[in-house]
C-alpha angles and dihedrals in degrees: 000000000000128000093261092056090049096045104026100059099048093042091054092052091045093049090051091049092050091048091051091048089050093051092049092049091049091051092050091050093049092049093051091047091051093049093049090048091051092051096047096046097070092112133204122286106224126204124188120190109203094169133094094244136069117252137195118221120201122191095180090257103042133036120201129183111212119196124232110282088006140111142213139194129205101214119226091354099131119190122352115249091236142328123356119225119207114195119194124208090256090062094254112141127204119195117210112201109242167261093064113193135195092259087078133041129218108243113192118205133170102315096333142079128218132190112224130174111274116251 
């Protein structure tokens, strides 16, 4: 048996084991990074009340009262599970077809609601 046979074969197996371990570690790190990115990218749901009356906004899971000429954000909320209901002080309700996502903001005007791009 020569030195190449003694060194070559075990080195090739060890190199392959190291490479496989490196790949596994890399996949684990990529999976964790993708999961953390997905969790942190929910975004904020923004509401702007450009009317002279207070309103109550219901997402189905959250209910927020927004003062006249005010605004609110539901931090890290992401998309609503369904429609959004805006109720004016007069009792009038406006249903905004959902889901509503952070890419747009709810803008409340006199008796109506618009979806506009988020700033």
